[in-house]
mmCIF file of the N, C-alpha and C atoms, coordinates in Angstrom:
data_MODEL
# 
_entry.id   MODEL 
# 
loop_
_atom_site.group_PDB 
_atom_site.id 
_atom_site.type_symbol 
_atom_site.label_atom_id 
_atom_site.label_alt_id 
_atom_site.label_comp_id 
_atom_site.label_asym_id 
_atom_site.label_entity_id 
_atom_site.label_seq_id 
_atom_site.pdbx_PDB_ins_code 
_atom_site.Cartn_x 
_atom_site.Cartn_y 
_atom_site.Cartn_z 
_atom_site.occupancy 
_atom_site.B_iso_or_equiv 
_atom_site.pdbx_formal_charge 
_atom_site.auth_seq_id 
_atom_site.auth_comp_id 
_atom_site.auth_asym_id 
_atom_site.auth_atom_id 
_atom_site.pdbx_PDB_model_num 
ATOM 1   N N  . MET A 1 1  ? 0.690  -1.116  0.012   1.00 0.00 ? 1  MET A N  1 
ATOM 2   C CA . MET A 1 1  ? 0.040  0.243   -0.019  1.00 0.00 ? 1  MET A CA 1 
ATOM 3   C C  . MET A 1 1  ? 0.779  0.895   0.025   1.00 0.00 ? 1  MET A C  1 
ATOM 4   N N  . THR A 1 2  ? 0.372  2.235   -0.451  1.00 0.00 ? 2  THR A N  1 
ATOM 5   C CA . THR A 1 2  ? 1.487  3.463   -0.998  1.00 0.00 ? 2  THR A CA 1 
ATOM 6   C C  . THR A 1 2  ? 1.176  5.264   -0.193  1.00 0.00 ? 2  THR A C  1 
ATOM 7   N N  . LYS A 1 3  ? 1.686  5.311   0.847   1.00 0.00 ? 3  LYS A N  1 
ATOM 8   C CA . LYS A 1 3  ? 1.132  6.684   0.640   1.00 0.00 ? 3  LYS A CA 1 
ATOM 9   C C  . LYS A 1 3  ? 0.598  7.358   -0.652  1.00 0.00 ? 3  LYS A C  1 
ATOM 10  N N  . PRO A 1 4  ? -0.516 8.282   0.087   1.00 0.00 ? 4  PRO A N  1 
ATOM 11  C CA . PRO A 1 4  ? -0.521 9.360   -1.244  1.00 0.00 ? 4  PRO A CA 1 
ATOM 12  C C  . PRO A 1 4  ? 0.311  10.701  -1.261  1.00 0.00 ? 4  PRO A C  1 
ATOM 13  N N  . VAL A 1 5  ? 0.839  10.964  -1.890  1.00 0.00 ? 5  VAL A N  1 
ATOM 14  C CA . VAL A 1 5  ? 1.891  12.230  -2.257  1.00 0.00 ? 5  VAL A CA 1 
ATOM 15  C C  . VAL A 1 5  ? 2.301  13.210  -0.660  1.00 0.00 ? 5  VAL A C  1 
ATOM 16  N N  . ALA A 1 6  ? 1.393  13.648  -1.076  1.00 0.00 ? 6  ALA A N  1 
ATOM 17  C CA . ALA A 1 6  ? 0.731  14.495  0.423   1.00 0.00 ? 6  ALA A CA 1 
ATOM 18  C C  . ALA A 1 6  ? 1.208  14.047  2.402   1.00 0.00 ? 6  ALA A C  1 
ATOM 19  N N  . GLU A 1 7  ? 0.979  12.786  2.092   1.00 0.00 ? 7  GLU A N  1 
ATOM 20  C CA . GLU A 1 7  ? 1.460  11.981  3.711   1.00 0.00 ? 7  GLU A CA 1 
ATOM 21  C C  . GLU A 1 7  ? 3.106  11.949  3.627   1.00 0.00 ? 7  GLU A C  1 
ATOM 22  N N  . THR A 1 8  ? 4.143  11.771  1.935   1.00 0.00 ? 8  THR A N  1 
ATOM 23  C CA . THR A 1 8  ? 5.213  11.466  2.082   1.00 0.00 ? 8  THR A CA 1 
ATOM 24  C C  . THR A 1 8  ? 6.587  12.510  2.841   1.00 0.00 ? 8  THR A C  1 
ATOM 25  N N  . LYS A 1 9  ? 6.992  11.981  3.063   1.00 0.00 ? 9  LYS A N  1 
ATOM 26  C CA . LYS A 1 9  ? 7.923  13.130  3.864   1.00 0.00 ? 9  LYS A CA 1 
ATOM 27  C C  . LYS A 1 9  ? 9.774  12.448  3.258   1.00 0.00 ? 9  LYS A C  1 
ATOM 28  N N  . PRO A 1 10 ? 10.479 13.732  3.503   1.00 0.00 ? 10 PRO A N  1 
ATOM 29  C CA . PRO A 1 10 ? 11.865 13.585  2.757   1.00 0.00 ? 10 PRO A CA 1 
ATOM 30  C C  . PRO A 1 10 ? 12.206 12.615  3.964   1.00 0.00 ? 10 PRO A C  1 
ATOM 31  N N  . ALA A 1 11 ? 13.371 12.047  3.685   1.00 0.00 ? 11 ALA A N  1 
ATOM 32  C CA . ALA A 1 11 ? 14.653 11.246  4.895   1.00 0.00 ? 11 ALA A CA 1 
ATOM 33  C C  . ALA A 1 11 ? 15.150 12.942  5.304   1.00 0.00 ? 11 ALA A C  1 
ATOM 34  N N  . ARG A 1 12 ? 15.741 12.470  6.491   1.00 0.00 ? 12 ARG A N  1 
ATOM 35  C CA . ARG A 1 12 ? 15.888 13.454  7.367   1.00 0.00 ? 12 ARG A CA 1 
ATOM 36  C C  . ARG A 1 12 ? 17.508 14.081  6.389   1.00 0.00 ? 12 ARG A C  1 
ATOM 37  N N  . GLY A 1 13 ? 17.598 15.366  6.903   1.00 0.00 ? 13 GLY A N  1 
ATOM 38  C CA . GLY A 1 13 ? 18.708 15.619  5.582   1.00 0.00 ? 13 GLY A CA 1 
ATOM 39  C C  . GLY A 1 13 ? 18.732 16.311  4.560   1.00 0.00 ? 13 GLY A C  1 
ATOM 40  N N  . ALA A 1 14 ? 17.447 15.958  3.857   1.00 0.00 ? 14 ALA A N  1 
ATOM 41  C CA . ALA A 1 14 ? 17.655 15.389  2.439   1.00 0.00 ? 14 ALA A CA 1 
ATOM 42  C C  . ALA A 1 14 ? 16.458 16.652  1.926   1.00 0.00 ? 14 ALA A C  1 
ATOM 43  N N  . THR A 1 15 ? 16.894 17.391  1.495   1.00 0.00 ? 15 THR A N  1 
ATOM 44  C CA . THR A 1 15 ? 15.953 18.247  0.656   1.00 0.00 ? 15 THR A CA 1 
ATOM 45  C C  . THR A 1 15 ? 14.954 18.116  -0.362  1.00 0.00 ? 15 THR A C  1 
ATOM 46  N N  . ALA A 1 16 ? 13.684 18.453  -0.142  1.00 0.00 ? 16 ALA A N  1 
ATOM 47  C CA . ALA A 1 16 ? 12.977 18.044  -0.186  1.00 0.00 ? 16 ALA A CA 1 
ATOM 48  C C  . ALA A 1 16 ? 12.391 18.649  -2.094  1.00 0.00 ? 16 ALA A C  1 
ATOM 49  N N  . ALA A 1 17 ? 11.740 17.467  -2.644  1.00 0.00 ? 17 ALA A N  1 
ATOM 50  C CA . ALA A 1 17 ? 11.926 17.376  -4.019  1.00 0.00 ? 17 ALA A CA 1 
ATOM 51  C C  . ALA A 1 17 ? 10.236 17.582  -4.394  1.00 0.00 ? 17 ALA A C  1 
ATOM 52  N N  . PRO A 1 18 ? 10.404 18.327  -5.538  1.00 0.00 ? 18 PRO A N  1 
ATOM 53  C CA . PRO A 1 18 ? 8.583  18.463  -5.797  1.00 0.00 ? 18 PRO A CA 1 
ATOM 54  C C  . PRO A 1 18 ? 8.192  17.071  -5.994  1.00 0.00 ? 18 PRO A C  1 
ATOM 55  N N  . PRO A 1 19 ? 7.318  17.032  -5.838  1.00 0.00 ? 19 PRO A N  1 
ATOM 56  C CA . PRO A 1 19 ? 6.342  15.894  -6.021  1.00 0.00 ? 19 PRO A CA 1 
ATOM 57  C C  . PRO A 1 19 ? 6.127  15.526  -6.849  1.00 0.00 ? 19 PRO A C  1 
ATOM 58  N N  . LEU A 1 20 ? 6.036  14.439  -7.961  1.00 0.00 ? 20 LEU A N  1 
ATOM 59  C CA . LEU A 1 20 ? 5.684  14.132  -9.145  1.00 0.00 ? 20 LEU A CA 1 
ATOM 60  C C  . LEU A 1 20 ? 4.565  14.119  -9.711  1.00 0.00 ? 20 LEU A C  1 
ATOM 61  N N  . SER A 1 21 ? 4.146  14.173  -10.541 1.00 0.00 ? 21 SER A N  1 
ATOM 62  C CA . SER A 1 21 ? 3.204  14.579  -11.297 1.00 0.00 ? 21 SER A CA 1 
ATOM 63  C C  . SER A 1 21 ? 2.178  13.018  -11.174 1.00 0.00 ? 21 SER A C  1 
ATOM 64  N N  . PRO A 1 22 ? 0.866  13.072  -11.264 1.00 0.00 ? 22 PRO A N  1 
ATOM 65  C CA . PRO A 1 22 ? 0.348  11.768  -11.524 1.00 0.00 ? 22 PRO A CA 1 
ATOM 66  C C  . PRO A 1 22 ? 0.461  10.748  -13.124 1.00 0.00 ? 22 PRO A C  1 
ATOM 67  N N  . SER A 1 23 ? 0.376  11.773  -13.625 1.00 0.00 ? 23 SER A N  1 
ATOM 68  C CA . SER A 1 23 ? 1.296  11.101  -14.927 1.00 0.00 ? 23 SER A CA 1 
ATOM 69  C C  . SER A 1 23 ? 2.300  10.232  -14.773 1.00 0.00 ? 23 SER A C  1 
ATOM 70  N N  . VAL A 1 24 ? 3.265  10.928  -14.169 1.00 0.00 ? 24 VAL A N  1 
ATOM 71  C CA . VAL A 1 24 ? 5.023  10.328  -14.233 1.00 0.00 ? 24 VAL A CA 1 
ATOM 72  C C  . VAL A 1 24 ? 4.617  9.109   -12.990 1.00 0.00 ? 24 VAL A C  1 
ATOM 73  N N  . ARG A 1 25 ? 4.266  9.667   -12.123 1.00 0.00 ? 25 ARG A N  1 
ATOM 74  C CA . ARG A 1 25 ? 3.685  7.990   -11.386 1.00 0.00 ? 25 ARG A CA 1 
ATOM 75  C C  . ARG A 1 25 ? 3.234  6.836   -11.759 1.00 0.00 ? 25 ARG A C  1 
ATOM 76  N N  . ARG A 1 26 ? 2.381  7.376   -12.598 1.00 0.00 ? 26 ARG A N  1 
ATOM 77  C CA . ARG A 1 26 ? 0.879  6.190   -13.676 1.00 0.00 ? 26 ARG A CA 1 
ATOM 78  C C  . ARG A 1 26 ? 2.328  5.319   -14.494 1.00 0.00 ? 26 ARG A C  1 
ATOM 79  N N  . HIS A 1 27 ? 3.424  6.129   -15.317 1.00 0.00 ? 27 HIS A N  1 
ATOM 80  C CA . HIS A 1 27 ? 3.736  5.698   -16.457 1.00 0.00 ? 27 HIS A CA 1 
ATOM 81  C C  . HIS A 1 27 ? 5.361  5.337   -14.776 1.00 0.00 ? 27 HIS A C  1 
ATOM 82  N N  . LEU A 1 28 ? 5.724  5.706   -14.345 1.00 0.00 ? 28 LEU A N  1 
ATOM 83  C CA . LEU A 1 28 ? 6.835  4.388   -13.475 1.00 0.00 ? 28 LEU A CA 1 
ATOM 84  C C  . LEU A 1 28 ? 6.219  3.251   -12.767 1.00 0.00 ? 28 LEU A C  1 
ATOM 85  N N  . GLY A 1 29 ? 4.945  3.421   -12.428 1.00 0.00 ? 29 GLY A N  1 
ATOM 86  C CA . GLY A 1 29 ? 4.142  2.781   -12.449 1.00 0.00 ? 29 GLY A CA 1 
ATOM 87  C C  . GLY A 1 29 ? 4.329  1.182   -12.985 1.00 0.00 ? 29 GLY A C  1 
ATOM 88  N N  . LYS A 1 30 ? 4.028  1.918   -14.310 1.00 0.00 ? 30 LYS A N  1 
ATOM 89  C CA . LYS A 1 30 ? 3.510  0.802   -15.500 1.00 0.00 ? 30 LYS A CA 1 
ATOM 90  C C  . LYS A 1 30 ? 4.853  -0.383  -15.854 1.00 0.00 ? 30 LYS A C  1 
ATOM 91  N N  . SER A 1 31 ? 5.877  0.650   -15.815 1.00 0.00 ? 31 SER A N  1 
ATOM 92  C CA . SER A 1 31 ? 7.444  0.442   -16.444 1.00 0.00 ? 31 SER A CA 1 
ATOM 93  C C  . SER A 1 31 ? 7.844  -0.522  -14.992 1.00 0.00 ? 31 SER A C  1 
ATOM 94  N N  . LEU A 1 32 ? 7.696  -0.432  -14.143 1.00 0.00 ? 32 LEU A N  1 
ATOM 95  C CA . LEU A 1 32 ? 8.089  -1.311  -12.431 1.00 0.00 ? 32 LEU A CA 1 
ATOM 96  C C  . LEU A 1 32 ? 7.432  -2.522  -12.909 1.00 0.00 ? 32 LEU A C  1 
ATOM 97  N N  . ARG A 1 33 ? 6.128  -2.544  -12.744 1.00 0.00 ? 33 ARG A N  1 
ATOM 98  C CA . ARG A 1 33 ? 5.426  -3.576  -13.131 1.00 0.00 ? 33 ARG A CA 1 
ATOM 99  C C  . ARG A 1 33 ? 5.586  -4.388  -13.923 1.00 0.00 ? 33 ARG A C  1 
ATOM 100 N N  . SER A 1 34 ? 6.167  -4.029  -15.471 1.00 0.00 ? 34 SER A N  1 
ATOM 101 C CA . SER A 1 34 ? 6.390  -4.383  -16.359 1.00 0.00 ? 34 SER A CA 1 
ATOM 102 C C  . SER A 1 34 ? 8.089  -5.139  -16.806 1.00 0.00 ? 34 SER A C  1 
ATOM 103 N N  . HIS A 1 35 ? 8.673  -4.194  -15.827 1.00 0.00 ? 35 HIS A N  1 
ATOM 104 C CA . HIS A 1 35 ? 10.312 -4.987  -15.806 1.00 0.00 ? 35 HIS A CA 1 
ATOM 105 C C  . HIS A 1 35 ? 9.910  -6.201  -14.545 1.00 0.00 ? 35 HIS A C  1 
ATOM 106 N N  . TYR A 1 36 ? 9.463  -5.833  -13.458 1.00 0.00 ? 36 TYR A N  1 
ATOM 107 C CA . TYR A 1 36 ? 9.485  -7.087  -12.358 1.00 0.00 ? 36 TYR A CA 1 
ATOM 108 C C  . TYR A 1 36 ? 8.367  -7.943  -12.772 1.00 0.00 ? 36 TYR A C  1 
ATOM 109 N N  . ALA A 1 37 ? 7.324  -8.369  -13.486 1.00 0.00 ? 37 ALA A N  1 
ATOM 110 C CA . ALA A 1 37 ? 6.448  -9.071  -13.738 1.00 0.00 ? 37 ALA A CA 1 
ATOM 111 C C  . ALA A 1 37 ? 6.463  -10.388 -13.944 1.00 0.00 ? 37 ALA A C  1 
ATOM 112 N N  . ASP A 1 38 ? 8.089  -10.887 -14.244 1.00 0.00 ? 38 ASP A N  1 
ATOM 113 C CA . ASP A 1 38 ? 8.557  -12.408 -14.936 1.00 0.00 ? 38 ASP A CA 1 
ATOM 114 C C  . ASP A 1 38 ? 9.377  -12.547 -13.474 1.00 0.00 ? 38 ASP A C  1 
ATOM 115 N N  . SER A 1 39 ? 10.077 -12.126 -12.503 1.00 0.00 ? 39 SER A N  1 
ATOM 116 C CA . SER A 1 39 ? 10.710 -12.353 -11.292 1.00 0.00 ? 39 SER A CA 1 
ATOM 117 C C  . SER A 1 39 ? 9.306  -12.621 -10.506 1.00 0.00 ? 39 SER A C  1 
ATOM 118 N N  . LEU A 1 40 ? 7.687  -12.199 -10.624 1.00 0.00 ? 40 LEU A N  1 
ATOM 119 C CA . LEU A 1 40 ? 7.174  -12.997 -9.681  1.00 0.00 ? 40 LEU A CA 1 
ATOM 120 C C  . LEU A 1 40 ? 6.248  -13.979 -9.964  1.00 0.00 ? 40 LEU A C  1 
ATOM 121 N N  . THR A 1 41 ? 6.899  -14.819 -11.228 1.00 0.00 ? 41 THR A N  1 
ATOM 122 C CA . THR A 1 41 ? 5.954  -16.193 -11.569 1.00 0.00 ? 41 THR A CA 1 
ATOM 123 C C  . THR A 1 41 ? 7.640  -16.613 -11.216 1.00 0.00 ? 41 THR A C  1 
ATOM 124 N N  . GLU A 1 42 ? 8.327  -16.769 -10.985 1.00 0.00 ? 42 GLU A N  1 
ATOM 125 C CA . GLU A 1 42 ? 9.578  -17.263 -10.902 1.00 0.00 ? 42 GLU A CA 1 
ATOM 126 C C  . GLU A 1 42 ? 9.757  -18.067 -9.346  1.00 0.00 ? 42 GLU A C  1 
ATOM 127 N N  . PRO A 1 43 ? 10.616 -18.905 -9.243  1.00 0.00 ? 43 PRO A N  1 
ATOM 128 C CA . PRO A 1 43 ? 10.708 -19.799 -7.690  1.00 0.00 ? 43 PRO A CA 1 
ATOM 129 C C  . PRO A 1 43 ? 11.582 -18.749 -6.512  1.00 0.00 ? 43 PRO A C  1 
ATOM 130 N N  . VAL A 1 44 ? 11.154 -18.957 -5.664  1.00 0.00 ? 44 VAL A N  1 
ATOM 131 C CA . VAL A 1 44 ? 11.648 -18.222 -4.694  1.00 0.00 ? 44 VAL A CA 1 
ATOM 132 C C  . VAL A 1 44 ? 12.980 -19.100 -4.269  1.00 0.00 ? 44 VAL A C  1 
ATOM 133 N N  . ASN A 1 45 ? 13.731 -18.036 -4.340  1.00 0.00 ? 45 ASN A N  1 
ATOM 134 C CA . ASN A 1 45 ? 15.733 -18.935 -3.587  1.00 0.00 ? 45 ASN A CA 1 
ATOM 135 C C  . ASN A 1 45 ? 15.531 -19.655 -2.442  1.00 0.00 ? 45 ASN A C  1 
ATOM 136 N N  . GLU A 1 46 ? 16.246 -20.867 -1.969  1.00 0.00 ? 46 GLU A N  1 
ATOM 137 C CA . GLU A 1 46 ? 15.883 -21.535 -0.691  1.00 0.00 ? 46 GLU A CA 1 
ATOM 138 C C  . GLU A 1 46 ? 16.125 -20.614 0.356   1.00 0.00 ? 46 GLU A C  1 
ATOM 139 N N  . ARG A 1 47 ? 17.282 -19.759 0.118   1.00 0.00 ? 47 ARG A N  1 
ATOM 140 C CA . ARG A 1 47 ? 17.633 -19.388 1.551   1.00 0.00 ? 47 ARG A CA 1 
ATOM 141 C C  . ARG A 1 47 ? 16.541 -18.185 1.554   1.00 0.00 ? 47 ARG A C  1 
ATOM 142 N N  . LEU A 1 48 ? 15.923 -17.351 0.701   1.00 0.00 ? 48 LEU A N  1 
ATOM 143 C CA . LEU A 1 48 ? 15.314 -16.248 0.484   1.00 0.00 ? 48 LEU A CA 1 
ATOM 144 C C  . LEU A 1 48 ? 14.023 -17.107 1.641   1.00 0.00 ? 48 LEU A C  1 
ATOM 145 N N  . GLU A 1 49 ? 13.925 -18.441 1.186   1.00 0.00 ? 49 GLU A N  1 
ATOM 146 C CA . GLU A 1 49 ? 12.413 -18.858 1.507   1.00 0.00 ? 49 GLU A CA 1 
ATOM 147 C C  . GLU A 1 49 ? 12.617 -19.197 3.981   1.00 0.00 ? 49 GLU A C  1 
ATOM 148 N N  . THR A 1 50 ? 13.540 -19.427 3.090   1.00 0.00 ? 50 THR A N  1 
ATOM 149 C CA . THR A 1 50 ? 14.547 -20.025 5.134   1.00 0.00 ? 50 THR A CA 1 
ATOM 150 C C  . THR A 1 50 ? 13.965 -18.843 5.819   1.00 0.00 ? 50 THR A C  1 
ATOM 151 N N  . LEU A 1 51 ? 15.250 -17.693 5.407   1.00 0.00 ? 51 LEU A N  1 
ATOM 152 C CA . LEU A 1 51 ? 14.548 -16.075 6.130   1.00 0.00 ? 51 LEU A CA 1 
ATOM 153 C C  . LEU A 1 51 ? 13.254 -15.866 5.992   1.00 0.00 ? 51 LEU A C  1 
ATOM 154 N N  . ILE A 1 52 ? 12.281 -15.531 4.922   1.00 0.00 ? 52 ILE A N  1 
ATOM 155 C CA . ILE A 1 52 ? 10.855 -15.822 4.480   1.00 0.00 ? 52 ILE A CA 1 
ATOM 156 C C  . ILE A 1 52 ? 10.597 -16.414 5.966   1.00 0.00 ? 52 ILE A C  1 
ATOM 157 N N  . ALA A 1 53 ? 10.759 -18.093 6.464   1.00 0.00 ? 53 ALA A N  1 
ATOM 158 C CA . ALA A 1 53 ? 10.110 -18.450 7.165   1.00 0.00 ? 53 ALA A CA 1 
ATOM 159 C C  . ALA A 1 53 ? 10.196 -18.026 8.754   1.00 0.00 ? 53 ALA A C  1 
ATOM 160 N N  . ARG A 1 54 ? 11.507 -17.459 9.263   1.00 0.00 ? 54 ARG A N  1 
ATOM 161 C CA . ARG A 1 54 ? 11.960 -16.989 10.412  1.00 0.00 ? 54 ARG A CA 1 
ATOM 162 C C  . ARG A 1 54 ? 11.160 -15.531 10.855  1.00 0.00 ? 54 ARG A C  1 
ATOM 163 N N  . LEU A 1 55 ? 10.969 -14.912 9.386   1.00 0.00 ? 55 LEU A N  1 
ATOM 164 C CA . LEU A 1 55 ? 9.920  -13.858 9.796   1.00 0.00 ? 55 LEU A CA 1 
ATOM 165 C C  . LEU A 1 55 ? 8.711  -14.180 10.480  1.00 0.00 ? 55 LEU A C  1 
ATOM 166 N N  . ASP A 1 56 ? 8.321  -15.525 9.920   1.00 0.00 ? 56 ASP A N  1 
ATOM 167 C CA . ASP A 1 56 ? 7.129  -15.692 10.326  1.00 0.00 ? 56 ASP A CA 1 
ATOM 168 C C  . ASP A 1 56 ? 6.810  -16.252 11.812  1.00 0.00 ? 56 ASP A C  1 
ATOM 169 N N  . THR A 1 57 ? 7.814  -16.505 12.472  1.00 0.00 ? 57 THR A N  1 
ATOM 170 C CA . THR A 1 57 ? 8.547  -17.190 13.695  1.00 0.00 ? 57 THR A CA 1 
ATOM 171 C C  . THR A 1 57 ? 8.187  -16.293 14.570  1.00 0.00 ? 57 THR A C  1 
ATOM 172 N N  . PRO A 1 58 ? 7.738  -16.634 15.851  1.00 0.00 ? 58 PRO A N  1 
ATOM 173 C CA . PRO A 1 58 ? 7.637  -15.648 16.982  1.00 0.00 ? 58 PRO A CA 1 
ATOM 174 C C  . PRO A 1 58 ? 8.894  -15.760 17.607  1.00 0.00 ? 58 PRO A C  1 
ATOM 175 N N  . GLN A 1 59 ? 8.738  -14.548 17.992  1.00 0.00 ? 59 GLN A N  1 
ATOM 176 C CA . GLN A 1 59 ? 9.845  -13.860 18.924  1.00 0.00 ? 59 GLN A CA 1 
ATOM 177 C C  . GLN A 1 59 ? 11.090 -14.771 19.659  1.00 0.00 ? 59 GLN A C  1 
ATOM 178 N N  . ASP A 1 60 ? 9.839  -15.082 20.645  1.00 0.00 ? 60 ASP A N  1 
ATOM 179 C CA . ASP A 1 60 ? 10.450 -16.415 21.685  1.00 0.00 ? 60 ASP A CA 1 
ATOM 180 C C  . ASP A 1 60 ? 11.112 -17.428 21.251  1.00 0.00 ? 60 ASP A C  1 
ATOM 181 N N  . GLN A 1 61 ? 10.342 -17.891 19.761  1.00 0.00 ? 61 GLN A N  1 
ATOM 182 C CA . GLN A 1 61 ? 11.048 -18.794 19.300  1.00 0.00 ? 61 GLN A CA 1 
ATOM 183 C C  . GLN A 1 61 ? 12.126 -19.419 18.501  1.00 0.00 ? 61 GLN A C  1 
ATOM 184 N N  . THR A 1 62 ? 12.580 -17.933 18.186  1.00 0.00 ? 62 THR A N  1 
ATOM 185 C CA . THR A 1 62 ? 13.956 -17.984 16.952  1.00 0.00 ? 62 THR A CA 1 
ATOM 186 C C  . THR A 1 62 ? 14.965 -18.321 18.139  1.00 0.00 ? 62 THR A C  1 
ATOM 187 N N  . THR A 1 63 ? 16.377 -19.010 17.869  1.00 0.00 ? 63 THR A N  1 
ATOM 188 C CA . THR A 1 63 ? 17.231 -19.220 18.315  1.00 0.00 ? 63 THR A CA 1 
ATOM 189 C C  . THR A 1 63 ? 18.482 -17.649 18.140  1.00 0.00 ? 63 THR A C  1 
ATOM 190 N N  . ASN A 1 64 ? 19.157 -16.999 18.650  1.00 0.00 ? 64 ASN A N  1 
ATOM 191 C CA . ASN A 1 64 ? 19.716 -16.153 18.175  1.00 0.00 ? 64 ASN A CA 1 
ATOM 192 C C  . ASN A 1 64 ? 21.371 -16.863 17.573  1.00 0.00 ? 64 ASN A C  1 
ATOM 193 N N  . SER A 1 65 ? 21.859 -16.698 16.212  1.00 0.00 ? 65 SER A N  1 
ATOM 194 C CA . SER A 1 65 ? 22.672 -17.511 15.795  1.00 0.00 ? 65 SER A CA 1 
ATOM 195 C C  . SER A 1 65 ? 23.813 -16.518 15.363  1.00 0.00 ? 65 SER A C  1 
# 
């Protein structure tokens, strides 16, 4: 879920850039979705699966490694 432009704030110490126009945001969104569409259908790397599983585990059951 993305925040509307009015709710976003620049990072601390960064200068505020003017917000992107709706047409530029739409174009960027379509381009990024198109670029990354194939990666959503690829299988997840085993190491990444393990890390995701660790995130799903309650903290009191995780071990310090």
